[in-house]
C-alpha positions in Angstrom: -30.8 5.8 41.0 -31.6 8.7 39.1 -28.5 9.4 38.0 -28.6 6.6 35.3 -29.0 7.7 32.1 -32.7 8.3 31.3 -34.5 8.1 28.2 -37.8 10.2 27.3 -40.8 10.3 25.0 -39.7 9.5 21.3 -39.7 12.5 19.4 -42.3 13.1 16.6 -41.9 11.0 13.5 -39.5 8.6 14.5 -42.0 6.3 16.5 -42.0 2.7 16.3 -45.0 0.5 16.0 -45.1 -1.6 19.1 -47.4 -4.1 17.5 -44.8 -5.1 14.8 -41.5 -4.8 16.8 -43.1 -7.1 19.9 -44.1 -10.5 18.1 -40.8 -10.1 16.0 -38.5 -9.8 19.3 -40.7 -12.6 21.0 -39.8 -15.1 18.2 -35.7 -14.1 18.0 -35.2 -13.8 22.2 -36.5 -16.3 24.6 -37.8 -15.2 27.8 -39.9 -12.1 26.8 -43.2 -11.3 28.6 -45.7 -8.6 28.4 -45.8 -5.5 26.0 -42.7 -3.0 25.8 -43.3 0.4 26.8 -41.0 2.2 24.2 -39.2 5.4 24.8 -36.2 7.2 22.9 -32.6 8.3 24.5 -32.3 11.7 23.6 -28.4 12.2 22.8 -26.8 11.5 19.8 -26.8 13.0 16.1 -26.7 9.8 14.1 -28.5 6.6 14.8 -31.2 6.5 16.5 -31.4 5.2 20.0 -34.9 3.1 21.8 -35.3 1.7 25.2 -37.9 -1.1 24.9 -38.8 -1.8 28.7 -40.6 -5.5 29.2 -41.7 -6.0 32.9 -38.6 -8.3 33.2 -35.8 -7.5 31.0 -34.9 -3.9 29.1 -33.7 -3.9 25.6 -32.0 -1.1 23.4 -33.0 -0.7 19.8 -30.7 0.9 17.4 -32.0 2.2 13.9 -30.1 4.7 11.5 -31.4 8.0 10.8 -34.6 8.9 9.0 -34.3 10.1 5.4 -31.2 10.1 2.9 -28.3 8.2 4.1 -25.0 7.4 2.4 -24.8 3.8 1.1 -21.9 3.0 3.6 -23.2 4.5 6.5 -25.1 3.6 9.3 -24.4 -0.4 8.7 -26.6 -2.1 11.6 -25.3 -5.3 10.5 -21.5 -4.5 11.2 -22.0 -2.9 14.3 -23.9 -5.8 15.3 -21.1 -7.9 14.3 -18.3 -5.4 16.1 -20.4 -5.7 19.2 -20.6 -9.7 19.5 -17.2 -10.2 18.4 -15.5 -7.6 20.0 -16.8 -8.8 23.3 -14.5 -11.4 23.5 -11.5 -9.4 24.0 -13.1 -6.1 25.3 -16.0 -6.9 28.0 -17.2 -3.6 27.7 -19.4 -3.6 24.5 -23.0 -4.6 25.1 -24.5 -7.9 24.3 -26.4 -7.6 20.8 -29.1 -10.2 20.6 -30.6 -9.8 17.0 -30.0 -7.8 13.8 -33.2 -7.7 11.6 -32.6 -6.7 7.7 -36.5 -6.8 7.2 -37.2 -3.2 6.5 -40.7 -3.3 6.8 -41.1 -3.5 10.2 -39.7 -0.2 11.0 -38.9 1.2 7.8 -35.0 0.1 8.1 -32.9 -2.7 9.5 -32.3 -2.3 13.0 -30.5 -4.2 15.8 -31.3 -5.0 19.4 -28.8 -5.6 22.3 -29.0 -5.3 26.2 -29.7 -2.4 28.2 -26.5 -1.6 30.4 -27.8 0.4 33.1 -25.5 3.2 34.3 -24.4 6.8 34.4 -23.3 8.8 31.4 -21.5 11.8 31.9 -22.5 15.1 29.8 -20.8 18.6 30.0 -20.6 18.5 34.0 -19.9 16.0 36.7 -23.0 15.7 38.5 -22.8 17.1 42.1 -24.2 13.8 43.6 -21.3 11.9 42.6 -19.4 13.9 45.0 -16.1 13.5 43.2 -13.1 15.7 44.6 -10.0 16.2 42.3 -8.5 12.9 43.6 -11.5 10.7 42.6 -11.9 12.6 39.4 -8.3 12.1 38.2 -8.4 8.6 39.0 -11.9 8.4 36.8 -9.8 10.1 33.9 -7.0 7.5 34.1 -9.8 4.6 34.1 -11.1 6.4 30.9 -7.9 6.1 29.3 -6.9 2.9 30.4 -10.1 1.5 28.6 -8.7 3.1 25.2 -5.5 1.6 25.7 -7.1 -1.7 26.3 -9.3 -1.5 23.5 -6.2 -0.6 21.3 -4.4 -3.6 22.2 -6.9 -6.2 21.9 -6.3 -8.9 19.7 -8.5 -8.4 17.0 -7.2 -11.9 15.2 -8.6 -13.7 18.2 -12.0 -12.0 17.8 -12.4 -12.8 14.2 -12.3 -9.2 13.1 -9.3 -8.9 10.6 -11.6 -7.8 7.9 -12.9 -5.0 10.0 -10.7 -2.6 8.1 -7.2 -2.1 6.2 -4.2 -0.9 8.6 -2.2 -0.4 5.5 -2.3 3.3 4.3 -4.8 4.1 6.9 -3.4 7.8 8.0 -3.2 8.6 4.3 -6.8 7.6 3.6 -8.1 9.7 6.4 -6.3 12.7 5.7 -7.5 12.3 2.0 -10.9 11.1 2.8 -11.6 13.9 5.4 -10.1 16.3 2.8 -12.5 15.3 0.0 -15.3 15.1 2.6 -14.6 18.6 3.6 -14.5 20.1 0.2 -17.8 18.3 -0.7 -19.2 20.0 2.7 -18.1 23.7 1.9 -20.5 26.5 2.1 -19.5 29.9 1.0 -19.0 31.0 4.6 -17.0 28.3 5.5 -13.0 28.4 6.2 -10.9 26.4 3.5 -8.4 24.7 6.2 -5.6 24.5 3.0 -2.6 25.6 5.5 -3.7 23.0 7.8 -4.4 20.1 5.3 -1.1 21.0 3.3 0.7 20.5 6.9 -0.9 17.3 7.7 -0.1 16.0 4.1 3.7 17.0 4.6 4.0 15.4 8.2 2.1 12.4 7.7 3.7 9.4 9.7 4.2 5.9 8.5 1.8 3.4 9.0 1.5 2.3 12.9 3.7 -0.8 13.5 1.0 -2.2 16.0 -2.5 -1.3 14.3 -5.4 -2.0 16.5 -9.1 -1.8 16.9 -9.9 2.1 16.9 -13.5 3.4 18.2 -13.2 6.5 16.4 -15.8 8.4 18.9 -14.3 7.7 22.3 -15.4 10.5 24.7 -17.0 10.4 28.1 -20.6 10.5 26.8 -19.9 7.1 25.1 -18.9 5.1 28.1 -21.2 3.9 31.0 -20.2 4.3 34.7 -21.4 1.6 37.3 -24.1 3.6 39.2 -23.1 1.6 42.4 -19.4 2.6 42.0 -19.0 5.5 39.5 -15.2 5.1 39.3 -15.7 1.9 37.7 -16.3 2.0 33.6 -18.8 -0.9 32.7 -19.8 -0.2 29.2 -18.6 1.7 26.1 -21.2 2.6 23.3 -21.6 3.9 19.6 -19.3 1.3 17.8 -20.7 2.5 14.1 -17.5 4.0 12.9 -15.1 1.1 14.4 -12.3 0.0 12.1 -8.6 -1.0 12.1 -5.8 1.4 12.1 -3.5 3.6 13.8 -4.2 3.9 17.7 -3.0 7.3 17.5 -5.3 8.6 15.3 -8.2 7.4 17.6 -6.2 9.4 20.4 -5.9 12.3 18.3 -9.8 12.0 17.9 -10.5 11.9 21.6 -8.1 14.8 22.0 -9.8 17.3 20.0 -13.0 16.7 22.1 -10.7 17.1 25.2 -11.4 20.9 26.2 -9.1 21.6 29.5 -10.0 24.3 32.4 -7.2 26.4 31.0 -8.7 26.9 27.3 -10.1 30.1 26.4 -13.7 31.2 26.8 -14.6 30.6 23.4 -13.2 26.8 23.2 -15.0 26.1 26.4 -18.3 26.9 24.6 -17.5 23.8 22.7 -17.2 21.5 25.6 -19.5 18.5 25.7 -17.8 16.3 28.8 -16.2 17.4 32.0 -13.2 17.4 30.8 -12.1 20.7 32.4 -13.3 19.5 36.1 -10.5 19.7 38.8 -8.3 16.6 38.8 -9.0 15.8 35.2 -5.7 15.5 32.9 -4.4 18.2 30.9 -4.1 17.1 27.0 -0.2 16.7 27.8 -0.8 14.7 30.8 -3.6 12.8 28.8 -1.0 11.9 26.0 1.7 11.3 28.9 -0.4 8.7 30.7 -1.5 6.9 27.3 2.1 6.5 26.2 2.9 5.2 29.8 0.1 2.6 30.1 0.9 1.5 26.4 4.1 1.2 26.9 5.4 3.6 24.0 7.0 6.9 22.8 4.8 9.5 21.2 6.8 12.2 20.1 4.5 13.7 17.1 1.3 14.2 18.6 0.9 17.7 17.2 0.0 15.5 14.2 -2.8 13.5 15.5 -4.0 16.2 17.6 -4.4 18.6 14.6 -5.9 15.9 12.5 -8.5 15.5 15.4 -9.5 19.0 15.1 -9.6 18.8 11.5 -11.9 15.7 11.5 -13.9 17.3 13.8 -14.3 20.2 11.9 -15.6 18.0 8.9 -18.4 16.3 10.9 -19.4 19.6 12.1 -19.4 21.2 8.7 -21.3 17.9 7.1 -23.9 18.9 9.3 -23.9 22.8 9.0 -24.1 22.2 5.3 -27.4 20.4 6.1 -28.7 23.5 8.0 -27.2 26.1 5.4 -29.1 24.6 2.5 -32.5 24.0 4.5 -32.2 20.4 4.8 -32.9 20.7 8.4 -34.3 23.4 10.6 -32.8 22.3 13.7 -31.7 25.8 15.2 -28.5 24.0 17.1 -26.6 23.7 14.0 -26.7 27.4 13.3 -23.7 28.0 15.5 -21.6 25.4 13.8 -20.0 27.4 11.4 -18.3 29.5 14.3 -17.3 26.2 15.7 -15.5 25.5 12.2 -13.7 28.3 12.2 -12.7 28.2 15.7 -11.1 24.5 15.2 -9.3 25.8 12.2 -7.7 28.5 14.5 -6.9 26.1 17.2 -5.2 23.8 14.5 -3.1 26.6 13.0 -2.0 27.3 16.9 -0.8 24.1 17.2 0.9 24.1 13.8 3.1 27.5 14.7 4.2 26.0 18.0 4.8 22.5 16.7 8.5 21.0 16.7 7.6 18.7 13.7 
């Protein structure tokens, strides 16, 4: 089906040597025959993702980006382990087959997993899906259901108790992103001082039921069944997964959730069809999440504001590289305007907040 997520030609400078990859994989994964055709998935701004098409089987290879990387970032072994062990309690993780630490093959470590074929939603709902408002609402609720399900996974039963440290998680995130933002400041960037001060003042205690948090849960990281687009069959991009406060994860997702009534400048940042007729508003999103999770959420302004600040930190880190000429990718030039807009949105939330 043409709506399935498609790979394209490998970008120049990011090629894989099939003569090295093929024999290694055949020694590790039984049943591989023939020579794979290698292409690349165009999305994402972090790890690189390739499609390896053997005559009888398709595999996905993930590797870190080229160039300098923080020591703790892009840990392929950690992501490989998460996929293998979390799958026991959350069956939407693709199966991971092999983790290679021999950098001589492609210049870095990498791992290979199954390809889950399906539809990945980008900015707008494809017209071919014929989703009316009622079906779109059902899809939206299914999207939230999977997030609730993830947060309620028994991570001890998945042997993932060492994945993170729930105690003090909220404070570490606020201070960590404050530090990272300061290091990525450029002369034209907003300083976010009032927002950070408010976050520090309103910081909640540790969550009573910490859970596994995805840290990048968006529609373009879930896979829909091509035969039944209402059904989510996969969740991708587990590189930032850890243990912590599930409501921080909810705040991250809300930061990406641009609804139909948001002003035009905000709409320009939209990367998923969260504005489509039938999609829940942010308030409805929170209420439905709370209902499904069986909890009360009375401080969502804190978590949403944190999500906006964290998103600004991510954007500013990328813009910093562009500002200093470390990348020539002109897509990153307007990121400074997005940063300013996110600060404005945060200040508006704070102004109206009852916290």
